[in-house]
C-alpha positions in Angstrom: -17.3 -39.9 -2.0 -15.7 -39.6 1.4 -11.9 -40.3 1.2 -12.1 -41.2 -2.5 -11.2 -37.8 -3.9 -13.2 -35.6 -6.3 -13.0 -35.1 -10.0 -12.5 -31.6 -11.3 -16.1 -31.4 -12.4 -17.3 -32.5 -8.9 -15.3 -29.7 -7.2 -16.8 -27.2 -9.6 -20.3 -28.5 -8.9 -19.8 -28.2 -5.1 -18.7 -24.6 -5.6 -21.7 -23.9 -7.7 -24.1 -25.6 -5.3 -22.5 -23.6 -2.4 -23.1 -20.4 -4.3 -26.7 -21.2 -4.9 -27.4 -22.3 -1.3 -25.5 -19.7 0.8 -24.0 -16.9 -1.4 -26.6 -15.8 -4.0 -29.5 -15.7 -1.5 -27.5 -12.9 0.3 -26.6 -11.0 -2.8 -28.4 -7.7 -2.7 -30.1 -8.9 0.4 -27.5 -8.4 3.2 -28.6 -7.0 6.5 -26.3 -4.6 8.4 -25.4 -7.3 10.9 -24.5 -9.7 8.1 -21.4 -7.5 7.4 -18.3 -6.9 9.6 -14.7 -5.7 9.2 -11.7 -7.9 9.7 -9.5 -4.8 9.5 -10.4 -1.2 8.6 -11.8 -1.4 5.0 -11.5 -5.2 4.8 -15.0 -6.5 4.9 -16.4 -10.0 5.4 -20.0 -11.2 5.3 -22.0 -14.1 6.6 -21.9 -15.5 3.1 -18.1 -15.6 3.1 -18.1 -17.5 6.4 -20.8 -20.0 5.6 -19.5 -20.7 2.1 -16.0 -21.3 3.3 -17.2 -23.7 6.1 -19.3 -25.7 3.5 -16.6 -26.0 0.9 -13.9 -26.8 3.5 -16.0 -29.6 5.0 -16.7 -31.2 1.6 -13.0 -31.0 0.6 -11.9 -32.4 3.9 -14.3 -35.3 3.6 -12.8 -36.2 0.2 -9.2 -35.4 1.1 -8.7 -36.0 4.8 -4.9 -35.7 4.7 -4.8 -32.4 2.7 -4.2 -29.0 4.2 -7.2 -26.9 3.5 -6.7 -23.1 3.9 -9.6 -20.7 3.6 -9.3 -16.9 3.5 -11.6 -16.4 6.5 -10.1 -19.2 8.6 -6.7 -17.5 8.4 -7.9 -14.7 10.7 -7.4 -17.2 13.5 -4.3 -18.9 12.0 -2.5 -16.3 9.8 0.5 -18.6 9.3 -1.5 -21.2 7.5 -1.3 -19.4 4.2 2.5 -19.7 4.2 2.3 -23.5 4.5 0.5 -24.4 1.3 3.7 -24.4 -0.7 5.5 -26.8 1.7 3.0 -29.6 2.2 2.3 -32.7 0.0 -1.3 -31.6 -0.7 -3.2 -28.4 -0.2 -6.3 -26.6 -1.2 -6.9 -22.8 -0.9 -10.4 -21.3 -0.8 -11.7 -17.8 -1.4 -15.4 -18.2 -0.7 -16.5 -14.8 -2.0 -13.7 -13.1 -3.9 -14.6 -9.4 -4.3 -16.5 -9.1 -1.1 -16.8 -5.3 -1.4 -18.4 -5.7 -4.8 -20.7 -8.4 -3.4 -21.7 -6.1 -0.5 -22.6 -3.3 -3.0 -24.7 -5.6 -5.1 -22.3 -5.7 -8.1 -21.9 -8.8 -10.2 -18.1 -8.7 -10.0 -17.5 -11.4 -7.4 -16.4 -15.0 -7.6 -15.9 -18.3 -5.8 -12.4 -19.7 -6.1 -10.6 -22.9 -5.2 -7.0 -24.0 -6.0 -5.1 -27.2 -5.5 -1.4 -27.7 -4.9 0.7 -30.8 -4.7 4.2 -30.5 -3.3 4.1 -26.8 -4.0 3.0 -27.1 -7.6 -0.4 -25.7 -8.6 -2.3 -28.6 -10.2 -5.9 -27.5 -10.5 -7.8 -24.2 -10.3 -11.5 -23.2 -10.4 -13.2 -19.8 -10.6 -17.0 -19.7 -10.6 -18.6 -16.3 -11.4 -22.2 -16.8 -10.2 -23.8 -13.6 -11.6 -21.9 -13.9 -14.9 -22.6 -17.6 -15.2 -19.0 -18.4 -16.2 -16.9 -21.4 -14.9 -13.2 -21.1 -15.5 -11.3 -24.3 -14.9 -7.7 -25.6 -15.4 -5.7 -28.7 -14.8 -1.9 -28.7 -15.0 -0.9 -29.8 -18.5 -4.5 -30.0 -19.8 -5.3 -26.5 -20.7 -8.0 -24.1 -19.4 -11.7 -23.9 -20.2 -14.5 -21.4 -19.7 -17.9 -23.1 -19.6 -16.2 -26.2 -21.1 -14.8 -24.3 -24.1 -11.0 -24.0 -24.5 -9.7 -20.6 -23.4 -7.7 -18.9 -26.2 -6.0 -15.7 -25.2 -6.4 -12.6 -27.4 -3.5 -11.1 -29.3 -2.8 -7.7 -27.7 -2.3 -4.5 -29.6 1.2 -3.6 -28.4 0.8 0.0 -29.4 -2.2 0.3 -27.0 -1.4 -1.9 -24.0 -3.8 -1.6 -21.0 -3.0 -2.6 -17.5 -4.6 -2.5 -14.0 -3.2 -2.5 -10.5 -4.3 -2.0 -6.9 -1.4 0.3 -6.1 -2.0 4.0 -6.3 1.6 5.0 -6.7 1.9 2.9 -9.8 -0.9 4.8 -11.5 1.5 7.7 -11.9 4.1 5.5 -13.6 3.1 4.8 -17.2 6.1 3.7 -19.3 6.1 4.0 -23.1 3.7 1.6 -24.6 1.1 1.7 -21.8 -2.0 3.5 -23.1 -4.0 2.9 -19.9 -3.1 1.9 -16.3 -6.1 1.9 -14.0 -7.7 0.1 -11.0 -8.4 -3.6 -10.8 -11.8 -4.8 -9.8 -10.4 -5.7 -6.4 -11.4 -9.3 -7.2 -8.8 -11.7 -8.7 -11.7 -14.0 -9.7 -12.8 -11.2 -12.1 -9.4 -9.7 -13.0 -7.7 -12.9 -14.2 -10.6 -13.9 -16.4 -10.8 -10.4 -17.8 -7.3 -10.8 -19.1 -8.4 -14.0 -20.9 -11.4 -12.0 -22.3 -9.2 -9.2 -23.6 -10.4 -6.7 -21.0 -6.9 -5.5 -20.3 -3.5 -6.9 -21.1 -1.6 -7.1 -17.7 -2.2 -6.9 -13.9 0.2 -5.9 -11.2 -0.2 -7.1 -7.6 1.7 -7.0 -4.3 1.1 -8.8 -1.0 -0.2 -12.0 -2.7 -2.4 -14.4 -0.8 -2.6 -17.9 -2.3 -6.4 -18.1 -2.4 -6.4 -14.9 -4.6 -3.8 -16.1 -7.1 -3.5 -19.9 -7.2 -6.6 -20.5 -9.4 -6.2 -17.6 -11.8 -2.5 -18.1 -12.3 -3.0 -21.7 -13.4 -5.9 -20.8 -15.6 -4.0 -18.1 -17.4 -0.8 -20.1 -17.7 -2.6 -23.1 -19.1 -4.1 -20.8 -21.7 -0.7 -19.5 -22.7 -0.4 -16.4 -20.5 2.1 -15.5 -17.7 1.9 -15.1 -14.0 5.4 -14.3 -12.7 7.1 -12.2 -10.0 9.2 -9.4 -11.4 12.4 -11.5 -10.8 11.1 -13.9 -13.4 9.8 -16.7 -11.3 6.4 -18.4 -12.1 4.0 -17.8 -9.3 3.9 -20.9 -7.0 2.2 -19.5 -3.8 5.6 -19.1 -2.1 5.8 -16.2 0.4 7.5 -13.3 -1.3 7.9 -9.6 -1.3 8.4 -9.4 -5.0 5.5 -7.9 -7.0 3.5 -10.2 -9.3 2.9 -9.3 -12.9 0.1 -11.2 -14.8 0.0 -10.8 -18.5 -1.3 -12.2 -21.7 2.1 -12.8 -23.2 5.9 -12.1 -22.8 5.8 -8.7 -24.4 3.0 -7.4 -22.2 4.6 -9.0 -19.1 7.7 -7.0 -19.8 5.7 -3.8 -20.2 4.0 -4.5 -16.9 7.3 -5.1 -15.2 8.6 -1.8 -16.4 5.7 0.0 -14.7 7.3 -1.2 -11.4 11.0 -0.9 -12.2 10.8 2.2 -14.3 
């Protein structure tokens, strides 16, 4: 398949095979020297590194002209993340999203890949190995979970629930928000949870493309919203504007008010 490109199903399969070969054998079996810190509190494991190398190599073989940006590789080249919106073709990889959960033996981690062409998000994949769920989207073709179309739930606007990673926002609950708690610190869990009805909106800052490209497309293709608070659809552009992800317009506006007051 070198140089010929890969179908959406083939890319999902290479993610699943990578999980079986180099990620799941380390789940609940990590030695102390398999874990390190990129920054204080920001962990990485041997599974992250090996999975990223494998997925990157397979994508590069199929798309030799594409920019391929993995989360772990950006430690050596931090500026690469800002380029994915500006090049003709790019892939972003989060080999083990939710590394802290993975380290603690929790099921709440995922493997994620996203594709962009000329700055537009065109395909997205989230594979949840321990939950056995494959979330996939193609631009204009809808989103699926385990090959079934994703249909977003209708929220109860009298009891809206949100989640964020920002402590100061936990103290700001506008009218209509029944609950505002912590995310799972794994976008590969948080975005699908919105589709499953486990919460109605999410609030993020400091967005990295490998975290948000796949889930944003999956949610939007199912009818949801992923926009910065100035009203722009998320497109992996560098920005300081917070991101609000929501099941519909009403819940997006409620989430935005958590930030703006």
